[in-house]
Phi, psi and omega in degrees: 000142178292128183244130183240131175272133175245119177240103186209125184276347176277113187301318182296316179294317181301314180293323178295319178295318177301314183297311185292322180290321177294322178298327180278359176099008179268152170270143183230152168233123184244134177227163185246011175203167184292326179296318178294327178296314179297322178295319179298319179297328180286341185262334180204167181260138180246153178277336177194165180218140173251116185239126171287146180286309184267099179229156177294156173070297177226125182283165184299322179299317181293324178300312181297315181301317181294322178298312183294324178298330179272000180083014179278116183261020179309128178299132184235130172251119180274137177243129183202152175276350180276118190249001180294147180303322180298326178292320179295317179300319179299318179295319179292320177297327180292341179118004178292153180267334179205167190214121183235114180287148173269149353285153181230157175278137181298326179297321179291319178300315180297322179296320180290325176296315179300320180295319177301316182292323177296316183291328180283332181279322179199142181281158178292146174083195186264122181276165168108349182234175176255137174258118186242128178221103184060235179267009178264128177234121178249111181264106184288332179289315181270351185053050180236155179230130174231151175222122183059031181083354180269128177289128179258117181280111182238156174280172178301316182293318178298322177297315180299323179294309184292327177293319178298315179294321181291335176278353182225049183303134179070006175256124180282120180259128180289157176302320180300315179298317182292322176298316181297316184289322188264316181261344183076018185200130180271099181291166178302152183299339181282349181293138181249009183303313182298317182296322178296314180296317180296320178300317178293320179298315178300314181304319182286322180288335183254019187302321182260024178083013178296149178295153182290136176238342175262107187253149173270132173253112190308127176077000183237292183176232187224158180209148175260115179192156175283171175146240189298156174291162179297328180295317179295321180295319178298324179295318176297317181297318180295322180294328182268353180079019179215165181220000000 
């Protein structure tokens, strides 16, 4: 049975998460602080984890960092009342796979849990080959990304995004299509989860000053192709209110 760790210090939220996940057929282990979460990880393997950011003893960000430092790739969904983009970026940088601000709809949470489990069980698309675009190499078997021979450290979600784009070079993918393919659920148009992940992916791909290859197509979505400078692309994104 699929087992999910819940680390949440708010008793009502923790109990609600336990009830809904058990109702959906998942096994759960619930703890109320970060130290207990790390102890639980040391005792058993989980298929996914829901971690609150602000917890006693050890916060959620630190829990994720420690897991990743040990090579633990358990899919993690961060839960937090902090909704600023900078907070989301911090969570993704820490190694989280997804980030859900409070308050949230249970249907959306369940959809994101299902997406995490799908990605951990099997990657989207056809495994076993390399997707090559210029100096970008996406190895689906190893789930690795290199650019110009430089290893690009990406999260699971960032890998899924760049692999999806690399399988559709020069094809503009709508935000709706990308949500469906990567998360298995088309979130409301106001959701910024995809934009946050794409922004982080771009930052990592352009770390050494490489030209932008993940472009925003105003009012539609994203595409992998050579062309405009990152400054021009940012101008288009700003004009459309998305990035």
